[in-house]
C-alpha positions as CSV (number, residue, x, y, z in Angstrom):
1,M,0.0,0.0,0.0
2,S,1.4,3.4,-0.9
3,T,2.1,6.1,1.7
4,L,-0.7,8.2,0.5
5,A,-3.1,5.3,0.7
6,L,-2.0,4.7,4.3
7,V,-2.4,8.3,5.5
8,D,-5.8,8.5,3.7
9,R,-7.2,5.6,5.7
10,E,-10.2,6.8,7.8
11,D,-9.8,10.2,6.0
12,V,-6.8,11.2,8.2
13,R,-4.9,13.2,5.6
14,P,-8.0,14.8,3.9
15,R,-9.3,16.0,7.3
16,V,-6.0,17.2,8.6
17,D,-5.5,19.1,5.3
18,E,-8.9,20.6,5.6
19,I,-8.2,21.8,9.2
20,V,-4.9,23.4,8.1
21,A,-6.6,25.0,5.1
22,D,-9.4,26.4,7.2
23,Y,-6.9,27.8,9.7
24,L,-4.9,29.5,6.9
25,T,-8.0,30.9,5.3
26,S,-9.3,32.4,8.6
27,A,-5.9,33.8,9.5
28,R,-5.5,35.4,6.1
29,F,-8.9,37.1,6.4
30,D,-8.3,38.2,10.0
31,H,-4.8,39.6,9.4
32,E,-5.6,41.2,6.1
33,A,-8.3,43.1,7.9
34,A,-6.0,44.0,10.8
35,H,-2.8,44.7,9.0
36,G,-3.5,45.1,5.3
37,P,-2.6,43.0,2.3
38,E,1.2,43.3,3.1
39,A,0.8,40.4,5.6
40,L,-0.6,38.0,3.0
41,P,2.7,36.8,1.4
42,L,3.5,35.2,4.8
43,Y,0.4,33.0,4.6
44,D,1.0,32.3,0.9
45,A,4.5,31.0,1.8
46,M,3.1,28.9,4.7
47,A,0.5,27.4,2.4
48,R,3.2,26.4,-0.1
49,M,5.2,24.7,2.6
50,L,2.1,22.9,3.9
51,S,1.0,21.8,0.4
52,G,3.8,19.2,0.5
53,G,4.5,16.4,3.1
54,K,3.0,13.0,3.6
55,R,1.2,13.7,6.9
56,L,3.0,10.8,8.6
57,R,3.2,12.5,11.9
58,A,-0.6,13.1,12.0
59,A,-1.1,9.5,11.0
60,F,1.2,8.2,13.7
61,A,-0.8,10.2,16.3
62,Y,-4.1,9.1,15.0
63,W,-3.4,5.4,14.8
64,A,-1.8,5.4,18.2
65,W,-5.0,6.9,19.5
66,R,-7.0,4.3,17.7
67,G,-4.7,1.6,19.1
68,H,-5.5,2.8,22.7
69,G,-9.2,2.7,22.5
70,G,-10.2,5.6,20.1
71,T,-13.1,4.8,17.8
72,L,-14.1,6.1,14.4
73,D,-17.3,7.6,15.8
74,A,-15.9,9.0,19.0
75,P,-16.3,12.8,19.4
76,E,-12.7,13.0,20.6
77,R,-11.6,12.0,17.1
78,E,-11.7,15.6,16.0
79,G,-9.3,16.6,18.8
80,V,-6.8,14.0,17.6
81,L,-7.0,15.1,14.0
82,R,-6.4,18.7,15.2
83,I,-3.3,17.5,17.1
84,G,-2.2,16.1,13.7
85,A,-2.8,19.5,12.1
86,S,-0.8,21.1,14.9
87,L,2.1,18.7,14.2
88,E,2.1,19.6,10.6
89,L,2.2,23.3,11.4
90,F,5.0,22.7,13.9
91,Q,7.0,20.8,11.3
92,A,6.5,23.7,8.9
93,A,8.0,26.0,11.5
94,A,10.9,23.7,12.1
95,L,11.6,23.5,8.3
96,F,11.5,27.2,7.8
97,H,14.1,27.7,10.5
98,D,16.1,24.6,9.4
99,D,16.4,25.9,5.8
100,V,17.8,29.2,7.1
101,M,20.4,27.4,9.3
102,D,21.4,25.0,6.6
103,K,21.4,27.6,3.9
104,S,19.2,25.4,1.8
105,D,18.0,26.8,-1.6
106,T,15.3,24.2,-2.3
107,R,12.5,22.5,-0.3
108,R,10.1,20.0,-1.9
109,G,11.0,21.2,-5.3
110,H,10.4,24.9,-4.6
111,P,12.7,27.8,-3.5
112,T,13.0,27.9,0.3
113,A,11.3,30.8,2.0
114,H,14.4,32.9,2.5
115,V,15.4,32.5,-1.1
116,H,11.9,33.3,-2.2
117,F,11.6,36.5,-0.2
118,A,15.1,37.6,-1.2
119,R,14.0,37.3,-4.8
120,V,10.9,39.3,-4.1
121,H,13.0,42.1,-2.5
122,R,15.3,42.2,-5.6
123,A,12.4,42.1,-8.0
124,Q,10.7,45.0,-6.3
125,G,13.9,47.1,-6.2
126,W,13.6,47.7,-2.5
127,P,16.5,49.3,-0.7
128,G,18.8,47.3,1.5
129,D,20.2,43.8,1.5
130,S,17.9,41.4,-0.3
131,N,19.4,38.3,1.3
132,Q,19.0,39.8,4.8
133,F,15.4,40.6,4.0
134,G,14.9,37.0,2.9
135,L,16.5,35.6,6.1
136,S,14.4,37.9,8.3
137,A,11.2,37.0,6.6
138,A,11.9,33.3,6.8
139,V,12.7,33.4,10.6
140,L,9.5,35.4,11.2
141,L,7.5,32.9,9.0
142,G,8.8,30.1,11.1
143,D,7.7,31.9,14.3
144,L,4.3,32.5,12.7
145,A,3.9,28.8,11.9
146,L,4.9,28.0,15.5
147,V,2.2,30.3,16.8
148,A,-0.3,28.6,14.4
149,S,0.7,25.1,15.7
150,D,0.1,26.3,19.3
151,D,-3.3,27.7,18.2
152,Q,-4.3,24.3,16.8
153,L,-3.1,22.5,19.9
154,V,-5.3,24.7,22.1
155,D,-8.2,24.0,19.7
156,A,-7.5,20.3,19.8
157,L,-7.6,20.2,23.6
158,T,-11.1,21.6,23.6
159,H,-12.3,18.5,21.9
160,L,-10.6,16.1,24.3
161,P,-11.5,15.0,27.9
162,D,-10.2,17.3,30.7
163,D,-8.1,14.6,32.2
164,V,-5.8,14.2,29.2
165,Y,-5.1,18.0,29.0
166,A,-2.0,17.8,31.2
167,P,-0.2,14.8,29.7
168,V,-0.9,15.9,26.1
169,H,0.3,19.5,26.8
170,A,3.4,18.2,28.6
171,I,4.4,15.9,25.7
172,Y,3.9,18.7,23.2
173,S,5.9,21.2,25.3
174,E,8.7,18.7,25.7
175,M,8.7,18.1,21.9
176,R,9.0,21.9,21.1
177,T,11.8,22.3,23.6
178,E,13.7,19.3,22.5
179,V,13.6,20.2,18.8
180,T,14.9,23.7,19.6
181,I,17.8,22.2,21.6
182,G,18.4,19.6,19.0
183,Q,18.7,22.3,16.3
184,Y,21.3,24.0,18.5
185,L,23.2,20.7,19.0
186,D,23.2,20.3,15.2
187,V,24.6,23.8,14.6
188,L,27.2,23.2,17.3
189,N,28.2,19.8,15.9
190,Q,28.7,21.4,12.5
191,V,31.3,23.8,13.8
192,S,33.0,21.5,16.4
193,P,36.5,20.4,15.6
194,W,36.7,17.2,13.7
195,T,37.4,14.2,16.0
196,E,39.6,11.3,15.0
197,N,37.4,9.0,17.3
198,A,34.8,7.5,15.0
199,A,32.7,6.2,17.9
200,E,32.5,9.7,19.4
201,A,31.6,11.3,16.0
202,E,28.9,8.7,15.6
203,R,27.6,9.3,19.2
204,R,27.4,13.0,18.5
205,A,25.5,12.5,15.2
206,R,23.0,10.1,16.8
207,A,22.4,12.4,19.8
208,V,21.5,15.1,17.3
209,I,19.2,12.7,15.4
210,R,17.3,11.8,18.5
211,A,16.9,15.3,19.8
212,K,16.2,17.1,16.6
213,S,14.2,14.6,14.5
214,A,13.6,11.1,15.8
215,R,11.4,12.0,18.7
216,Y,9.3,14.7,17.1
217,S,8.9,12.7,13.8
218,V,7.7,9.5,15.4
219,E,7.9,9.1,19.1
220,H,6.1,12.3,20.2
221,P,3.3,11.9,17.6
222,L,2.7,8.4,18.9
223,T,2.7,9.4,22.6
224,L,0.5,12.4,21.8
225,G,-2.1,10.0,20.3
226,A,-1.8,7.5,23.1
227,A,-2.0,10.2,25.8
228,A,-5.1,11.6,24.1
229,A,-6.7,8.2,24.5
230,G,-5.9,8.2,28.2
231,A,-2.8,6.0,28.2
232,D,-0.9,6.0,31.5
233,E,2.8,6.6,31.9
234,T,3.7,2.9,31.9
235,R,1.9,2.5,28.6
236,L,3.5,5.7,27.2
237,D,6.9,4.3,28.0
238,A,6.0,1.2,26.1
239,V,4.9,3.3,23.1
240,R,8.3,5.2,23.3
241,R,10.1,1.9,23.0
242,F,8.5,1.6,19.6
243,G,8.7,5.2,18.6
244,L,12.3,6.2,19.4
245,P,14.2,3.5,17.4
246,L,11.7,3.9,14.5
247,G,12.2,7.7,14.6
248,E,16.0,7.2,14.5
249,A,15.7,4.9,11.6
250,F,13.5,7.4,9.9
251,Q,16.2,10.1,10.2
252,L,19.0,7.8,9.1
253,R,17.0,7.1,6.0
254,D,16.8,10.8,5.5
255,D,20.6,11.1,5.8
256,V,21.0,8.4,3.1
257,L,18.6,10.3,0.8
258,G,20.5,13.5,1.4
259,V,23.4,11.9,-0.4
260,F,22.0,9.2,-2.6
261,G,18.4,10.5,-3.2
262,D,16.9,11.2,-6.6
263,P,16.3,15.0,-6.8
264,A,13.2,14.4,-8.9
265,V,11.8,12.5,-6.0
266,T,13.2,14.2,-2.9
267,G,12.7,17.8,-4.2
268,K,16.3,18.7,-3.2
269,P,19.5,18.9,-5.3
270,A,21.6,15.8,-5.3
271,G,24.1,15.8,-2.5
272,D,22.6,18.8,-0.8
273,D,23.5,17.4,2.6
274,L,27.2,17.3,1.5
275,R,27.1,20.9,0.5
276,E,25.6,21.8,3.8
277,G,28.4,19.9,5.6
278,K,26.1,17.7,7.7
279,R,28.0,15.6,10.3
280,T,26.0,12.4,9.8
281,V,26.5,8.8,11.0
282,M,27.3,7.8,7.5
283,L,30.1,10.5,7.3
284,A,31.6,9.3,10.6
285,R,31.8,5.7,9.3
286,A,33.2,6.8,6.0
287,L,36.0,8.8,7.7
288,A,36.7,5.9,9.9
289,G,37.3,3.6,6.9
290,A,38.7,6.0,4.4
291,T,42.2,5.9,3.0
292,P,44.3,9.1,3.6
293,A,43.4,10.3,0.1
294,E,39.7,9.6,0.6
295,E,39.7,11.3,4.0
296,A,41.3,14.4,2.5
297,E,38.7,14.4,-0.3
298,L,35.8,14.1,2.2
299,R,37.1,16.8,4.5
300,G,37.9,19.1,1.7
301,A,34.6,18.8,0.0
302,L,32.2,18.7,2.9
303,G,30.4,22.0,3.3
304,A,31.5,23.3,-0.1
305,E,28.5,25.1,-1.5
306,T,29.9,25.0,-5.0
307,L,30.2,21.2,-5.0
308,T,29.5,19.9,-8.5
309,D,27.5,16.8,-9.4
310,A,30.7,15.0,-10.5
311,E,32.2,15.7,-7.1
312,V,29.1,14.5,-5.4
313,A,29.3,11.3,-7.4
314,S,32.9,10.8,-6.3
315,L,31.9,11.3,-2.6
316,R,29.1,8.8,-3.0
317,E,31.7,6.2,-4.2
318,I,33.7,6.8,-1.1
319,F,30.6,6.2,1.1
320,E,30.1,2.9,-0.8
321,R,33.8,1.8,-0.8
322,T,34.3,2.4,2.9
323,G,31.2,0.4,3.8
324,A,29.6,3.5,5.4
325,L,26.4,3.2,3.3
326,S,26.1,-0.5,4.1
327,Y,26.6,0.3,7.8
328,V,23.8,2.8,7.9
329,E,21.5,0.5,6.0
330,H,22.1,-2.3,8.5
331,L,21.6,0.2,11.4
332,V,18.3,1.2,9.9
333,Q,17.3,-2.4,9.7
334,D,18.4,-3.2,13.3
335,L,16.5,-0.1,14.7
336,S,13.4,-1.1,12.7
337,D,13.5,-4.6,14.0
338,Q,13.8,-3.3,17.5
339,A,10.9,-0.9,16.9
340,F,8.6,-3.5,15.5
341,G,9.4,-5.9,18.3
342,A,8.3,-3.3,20.7
343,L,5.1,-2.7,18.6
344,D,4.3,-6.4,18.9
345,S,4.7,-6.2,22.7
346,L,2.0,-3.5,22.9
347,E,-0.6,-6.1,21.9
348,L,-2.8,-3.6,20.0
349,D,-5.9,-4.6,18.1
350,T,-5.2,-6.0,14.7
351,E,-6.2,-2.9,12.6
352,P,-4.2,-0.2,14.5
353,A,-1.2,-2.6,14.9
354,S,-1.1,-3.3,11.2
355,M,-1.5,0.4,10.3
356,L,1.3,1.4,12.7
357,R,3.5,-1.3,11.2
358,A,2.7,-0.2,7.7
359,L,3.3,3.5,8.5
360,G,6.6,2.5,10.1
361,Y,7.7,0.7,7.0
362,A,6.7,3.7,4.9
363,A,8.8,5.9,7.1
364,V,12.0,3.9,6.9
365,E,11.7,2.6,3.3
366,R,10.7,5.9,1.7
367,R,12.6,7.5,-1.3
368,A,11.6,11.1,-0.5
């Protein structure tokens, strides 16, 4: 079953998309009335970002809720779908900021927000620095998406029982804090001195993965859904044992696609992660197994914004020759096996369990 077919089950994606679209329409109307048409490009940019994405986070939350007693006709269903919409808005905020920090030019086949707004500045012939205007607009856009995600969470909680307010809010708050810290750890890792200790380099990379991506991509959506259904802390810990390794495998797959992905599918230039200088697990393993000449090539090329496609192809060969690619693929498999073993131990009903398994496979076997 395709990823779209999975997230469409029980109308999860269509309803989440509808909630997001309704929010943006209302916000456009309210803020045009309050601030004039100058504010509308921010909502246009947010809509472009939200037009992409698979809605996996929303689906993880929904099916975790279904697995813990939620039913298709329950009035609380609307609250869980609004949690899904909030997660999509939160991801948009994270991506706006991430693109600024990574100096990315493309996202989902379109110019990133800071690039777009810099082009608008130049096209209009406005005074000042076009690039700085683009950066400023993108940072503020990320902040605006974060406000929107909070608005949707508050709305979601009005559709849920009072006794789940505290655990759901606590998980969401932890997620937001952790992603922010994870982003900083990523930035710090990028500028830290190279270490000759491969195990330490891999430890740092995996710490960033867990804080910045693994938990908010899979673990937190799952625990939000389970908490919304009234799961206690013991049960939430069991859900985390499924979500964390699956989330780490999800991000490791993303790291592979950042080097070996097809631009026509990923929506990003080939080797974009290499141009950004990302310190990944795959890079740590490649450096550990590289010859002196290969190590010099890796260190010299990493972070070079002018890296050509031919140079990217040469670096890919190093990742393959050193066994780094194979190592990460095996790590993805090991983490997936660990996650699905934990899923089996949850002993969910057949349909939610099969859906969460299928969503998990879609997350780690994706090509975009």
